[in-house]
C-alpha positions in Angstrom: 21.0 59.4 -60.6 23.2 57.9 -57.8 26.9 57.2 -58.5 26.5 53.4 -58.1 23.9 53.3 -60.8 25.8 55.3 -63.3 27.1 53.4 -66.3 30.0 55.9 -66.6 31.1 59.3 -65.5 34.1 61.3 -64.8 35.6 58.4 -62.9 35.1 55.8 -65.6 32.6 53.0 -66.1 31.2 50.7 -63.3 30.0 51.4 -59.8 32.7 53.8 -58.6 32.7 56.9 -56.5 34.8 59.9 -56.5 37.5 58.1 -54.5 37.9 55.1 -56.8 36.2 51.7 -56.8 33.4 51.1 -54.4 33.3 48.2 -51.9 33.1 44.8 -53.6 30.7 42.2 -52.1 32.3 39.1 -50.7 30.9 35.7 -52.0 27.9 35.2 -54.3 25.6 38.2 -54.8 21.9 37.8 -53.5 19.3 37.4 -56.2 17.5 40.5 -57.3 13.8 40.4 -56.2 12.6 42.6 -59.1 14.4 40.3 -61.5 12.7 37.2 -60.0 9.2 38.9 -60.2 9.8 39.9 -63.8 10.8 36.3 -64.7 7.7 34.9 -63.0 5.5 37.3 -64.9 7.1 36.2 -68.2 6.5 32.6 -67.4 2.8 33.2 -66.5 2.4 35.1 -69.7 3.8 32.1 -71.6 1.4 29.8 -69.8 -1.6 32.1 -70.1 -1.2 34.0 -73.4 -4.4 35.8 -72.9 -3.4 37.4 -69.5 -4.4 36.8 -65.9 -8.0 37.3 -66.5 -8.5 35.0 -69.4 -10.4 31.8 -69.0 -7.4 29.6 -68.6 -5.9 32.0 -66.0 -9.0 32.1 -63.9 -9.3 28.3 -64.0 -5.7 28.0 -62.9 -6.1 30.4 -60.1 -9.3 28.6 -58.9 -7.4 25.2 -59.1 -4.6 26.7 -57.0 -7.1 28.0 -54.4 -8.9 24.7 -54.2 -5.5 22.9 -53.8 -4.5 25.1 -51.0 -8.0 24.7 -49.4 -7.7 20.9 -49.6 -4.2 20.9 -48.2 -5.4 23.0 -45.2 -7.1 19.8 -43.8 -3.8 18.3 -42.7 -3.1 18.6 -39.0 -0.7 17.0 -36.5 -1.8 15.5 -33.1 0.9 15.7 -30.4 1.8 12.8 -28.1 -0.3 14.0 -25.2 -3.3 14.9 -27.4 -6.2 13.3 -29.1 -7.8 14.8 -32.2 -11.6 15.4 -32.0 -12.9 16.0 -35.5 -16.2 17.9 -35.7 -18.3 18.0 -38.9 -20.5 21.2 -38.8 -20.0 21.2 -35.0 -20.9 17.5 -34.5 -18.4 15.0 -33.1 -17.8 12.4 -35.8 -14.5 10.7 -34.9 -11.4 10.7 -32.7 -7.9 10.4 -34.1 -4.7 9.3 -32.4 -1.4 11.2 -32.2 0.4 11.7 -35.5 -0.3 13.3 -38.9 -4.0 13.2 -39.8 -6.4 14.8 -42.2 -9.9 16.2 -42.0 -12.1 17.9 -44.6 -11.2 21.6 -44.8 -12.9 24.4 -42.9 -15.8 25.0 -42.6 -16.9 21.4 -43.3 -14.8 19.9 -40.6 -12.8 21.3 -37.7 -10.5 19.7 -35.1 -10.1 20.1 -31.4 -6.9 19.0 -29.7 -7.5 18.4 -26.0 -4.6 16.9 -23.9 -6.5 13.7 -23.3 -3.5 11.5 -22.6 -1.9 13.7 -19.9 -2.5 13.1 -16.2 -3.5 16.4 -14.6 -3.0 17.4 -11.0 -5.2 19.6 -8.9 -4.2 20.7 -5.3 -6.9 21.4 -2.7 -5.9 23.3 0.5 -2.6 24.5 -0.8 -1.3 26.5 -3.8 2.1 27.0 -5.4 3.4 30.5 -5.6 6.5 32.0 -7.0 9.2 32.7 -4.4 11.9 35.1 -5.7 13.9 34.7 -2.5 14.3 31.0 -3.1 14.3 31.3 -6.9 11.5 28.8 -7.2 8.1 27.9 -6.0 6.8 27.5 -2.4 3.6 26.0 -1.0 1.1 28.3 0.6 -1.7 27.0 2.7 -5.3 27.9 1.8 -7.2 27.6 5.1 -10.6 28.3 3.5 -10.1 25.1 1.5 -8.2 22.9 4.0 -10.0 23.4 7.3 -12.7 20.8 7.7 -15.1 19.6 10.5 -14.9 16.0 11.6 -17.7 13.7 12.7 -16.8 14.2 16.4 -16.9 18.0 16.0 -13.2 18.6 15.8 -11.4 20.7 13.2 -8.7 19.2 11.0 -6.4 20.8 8.4 -6.3 18.6 5.2 -4.2 19.2 2.1 -4.6 16.8 -0.7 -4.1 16.4 -4.5 -6.3 14.8 -7.1 -4.8 13.1 -10.2 -7.3 13.0 -13.1 -7.4 12.5 -16.9 -9.9 12.4 -19.7 -11.6 9.1 -20.4 -10.6 7.7 -23.8 -14.3 6.9 -24.5 -15.6 10.1 -22.9 -13.7 12.8 -24.7 -16.9 14.1 -26.3 -18.6 14.4 -22.9 -15.5 16.2 -21.6 -15.6 18.8 -24.4 -19.3 19.5 -24.6 -20.8 18.7 -21.1 -18.6 20.9 -18.8 -17.3 24.3 -19.3 -14.5 24.6 -16.8 -13.0 21.1 -16.2 -10.3 22.0 -13.7 -12.7 24.1 -11.6 -15.3 21.4 -11.7 -12.9 18.7 -10.5 -11.6 20.9 -7.7 -15.0 21.8 -6.4 -16.2 18.2 -6.5 -13.0 17.0 -4.8 -13.3 19.5 -2.0 -17.0 18.7 -1.5 -16.3 14.9 -1.4 -13.4 15.3 1.0 -15.5 17.4 3.4 -18.3 14.8 3.3 -16.0 11.9 4.1 -14.1 13.8 6.8 -17.5 14.9 8.3 -18.4 11.2 8.7 -15.1 10.2 10.3 -13.6 10.6 13.8 -10.5 12.7 14.2 -8.3 10.0 15.7 -8.4 7.6 12.7 -8.0 10.5 10.4 -4.7 11.5 12.1 -3.4 7.9 12.4 -4.1 4.9 10.2 -7.2 5.6 8.2 -5.7 7.7 5.4 -5.8 4.9 2.8 -9.5 4.2 3.5 -10.3 7.9 3.3 -8.5 8.3 0.0 -10.3 5.4 -1.5 -13.7 6.6 -0.3 -13.0 10.2 -1.6 -11.9 8.8 -5.0 -15.0 6.7 -5.3 -17.3 9.7 -4.3 -15.6 12.1 -6.8 -15.9 9.6 -9.6 -19.5 8.9 -8.9 -20.3 12.7 -8.9 -18.4 13.4 -12.1 -20.1 10.4 -13.8 -23.5 11.8 -12.8 -22.4 15.1 -14.5 -21.4 13.2 -17.7 -18.0 14.9 -17.4 -15.9 12.3 -19.2 -13.2 12.5 -16.5 -11.5 9.6 -14.8 -10.0 10.1 -11.3 -6.8 8.0 -11.1 -5.7 8.8 -7.5 -6.3 10.9 -4.4 -3.3 11.7 -2.3 -3.6 13.2 1.2 -0.5 15.4 1.6 -0.9 16.8 5.1 -3.4 16.0 7.8 -2.9 18.0 11.0 -5.0 19.7 13.7 -5.2 23.5 13.4 -2.0 25.3 14.3 -3.5 26.7 17.5 -3.9 23.3 19.1 -1.3 21.2 17.3 1.0 21.0 20.3 -1.8 19.5 22.5 -2.6 17.0 19.8 1.1 16.0 19.5 1.1 15.4 23.3 -1.9 13.2 22.9 -0.3 11.3 20.1 2.8 10.8 22.2 0.7 9.4 25.0 -1.1 7.1 22.7 2.2 5.9 21.3 3.5 5.2 24.8 0.2 3.3 25.5 0.6 1.2 22.4 4.2 0.5 23.4 3.3 -0.6 26.9 0.5 -2.8 25.5 2.9 -4.4 23.0 5.3 -5.1 25.8 2.5 -6.6 27.9 1.5 -8.8 25.0 5.1 -9.9 24.6 5.4 -10.8 28.2 2.1 -12.7 28.1 3.2 -14.6 25.1 6.3 -15.7 27.0 4.7 -16.5 30.3 1.5 -18.2 29.2 3.2 -21.0 27.1 5.5 -21.7 30.1 2.5 -22.0 32.4 0.8 -24.2 29.9 3.9 -26.4 29.8 4.2 -26.7 33.6 0.5 -27.5 33.8 0.8 -30.2 31.1 3.8 -31.6 33.0 1.8 -31.7 36.3 -1.1 -33.4 34.5 1.2 -36.0 33.0 2.8 -36.7 36.4 -0.6 -37.1 37.9 -1.7 -39.4 35.1 1.5 -41.4 35.7 0.9 -41.6 39.4 -2.7 -42.6 38.8 -1.6 -45.4 36.5 1.0 -46.6 39.0 -1.4 -46.5 42.0 -4.1 -48.4 40.0 -1.5 -50.9 38.9 -0.3 -51.5 42.5 -3.9 -51.7 43.7 -4.7 -54.3 41.1 -1.5 -56.2 42.0 -2.4 -56.2 45.7 -6.0 -57.3 45.0 -4.8 -60.1 42.8 -2.3 -61.2 45.5 -5.1 -61.1 48.1 -7.4 -63.2 45.9 -4.7 -65.8 45.5 -4.1 -65.9 49.3 -7.8 -66.2 49.8 -8.0 -69.1 47.4 -5.3 -70.9 49.4 -7.1 -70.0 52.7 -10.2 -71.7 51.6 -8.3 -74.8 50.9 -6.5 -75.0 54.3 -7.7 -72.3 56.7 -5.6 -73.3 59.7 -2.4 -73.7 57.8 -2.9 -70.5 55.9 -3.8 -68.6 59.1 -0.7 -69.8 60.9 1.4 -69.0 57.9 0.1 -65.5 57.7 0.7 -65.1 61.4 4.3 -66.3 61.1 5.0 -64.2 58.1 3.6 -61.1 59.8 5.7 -61.7 62.9 8.7 -62.2 60.8 8.3 -58.9 59.1 7.6 -57.1 62.4 10.4 -58.7 64.5 12.9 -59.5 61.8 14.6 -56.1 61.9 14.4 -55.5 65.7 16.9 -56.2 68.4 15.7 -59.0 70.8 16.4 -60.0 74.4 15.3 -63.4 75.7 13.8 -63.4 79.2 12.6 -66.4 81.0 9.8 -65.3 83.3 8.7 -68.8 84.4 9.1 -70.3 88.0 12.3 -72.0 87.0 13.7 -68.9 85.3 16.7 -67.2 86.7 15.8 -63.7 85.5 17.4 -62.1 82.5 19.5 -64.4 80.4 23.0 -63.3 80.0 23.3 -61.1 77.0 24.4 -62.8 73.8 25.2 -60.9 70.6 22.6 -62.7 68.6 22.2 -60.2 65.8 25.9 -60.3 65.1 26.1 -64.1 65.3 23.0 -64.8 63.2 23.3 -64.4 59.4 21.3 -61.5 58.1 18.3 -62.5 56.2 15.9 -60.5 54.1 12.4 -60.5 55.8 10.0 -62.7 54.1 7.3 -61.0 52.0 5.0 -63.8 51.1 4.0 -67.4 51.6 6.6 -68.7 49.1 9.6 -67.1 50.8 9.1 -68.8 54.2 7.7 -72.1 53.1 10.9 -74.0 53.9 11.3 -72.7 57.5 8.4 -74.6 58.9 
């Protein structure tokens, strides 16, 4: 018998060794397992006086087994999951995240797909571990990214597809397709190749990305719906669209030339937008001046015609007087502003009259312009 189990000995009673008292444990001593088992057996014997295999004992064991079997139906659904309860393999209901219960196995079982999580699939590129950078790096996959355009050019397209399980199509997702990620990737690559194959390379490289993304998303969704996949495509994002590496420099030169062309066109449109309104303004001014001159000329012509008609009415009343008046007024207008010399050329004339400064002596008068102005001179 070991020394620690001896009730006494040459060194006295208690757990001692040949060198005195043994090490004393610090704190409370742990319970003895054999003692606990022995106490449990005693209590079971008190409950089941007839032993374990008596009628009451068997009943109690069966009840414990049934209780544990019923309790096994509790399960927890995480925040990104939905619980799909199957009864003998048939989908009967879908439960939300939280603590739930189903009939124990084998009556009902539960599947926990991550139906509330948005998944991402990359086509044309893959993430690989990079020990040198202590992280991940992107590696191009040419067999997935190189595509032929409608004008027989090659373009390198990398894109990602965001997808999730339809809330009302979780049964289709679980039972209609075997490899969801592989199916989505294959359908996405096929749809992108089809859309790129119907497009020209220039719009693909410049401003048609949004249109292409929308068309690819619609085509992927249509194909998956025809499969009954229960998958919803939320977004398609084109990450990189470039020509092949062998000709990318030439394509960049072409893009630079096109950018210069667009810049020159914009400058020309700007100059035209400045010059054309100015020309329209000048033309409008010329038209307005012409309209003004037209109205003035018409008004003057109407005034002259009205004056002539008035003179004609006077002429019909007294033709001789009116004729003489018109003659005198005309001579007054012609000779009124000219210098005059009087010369007597008759037989009694003495030649040129001595010069008299008549214009300086005579008061200056305004030439008559009508019958009313010279009526008092006669």
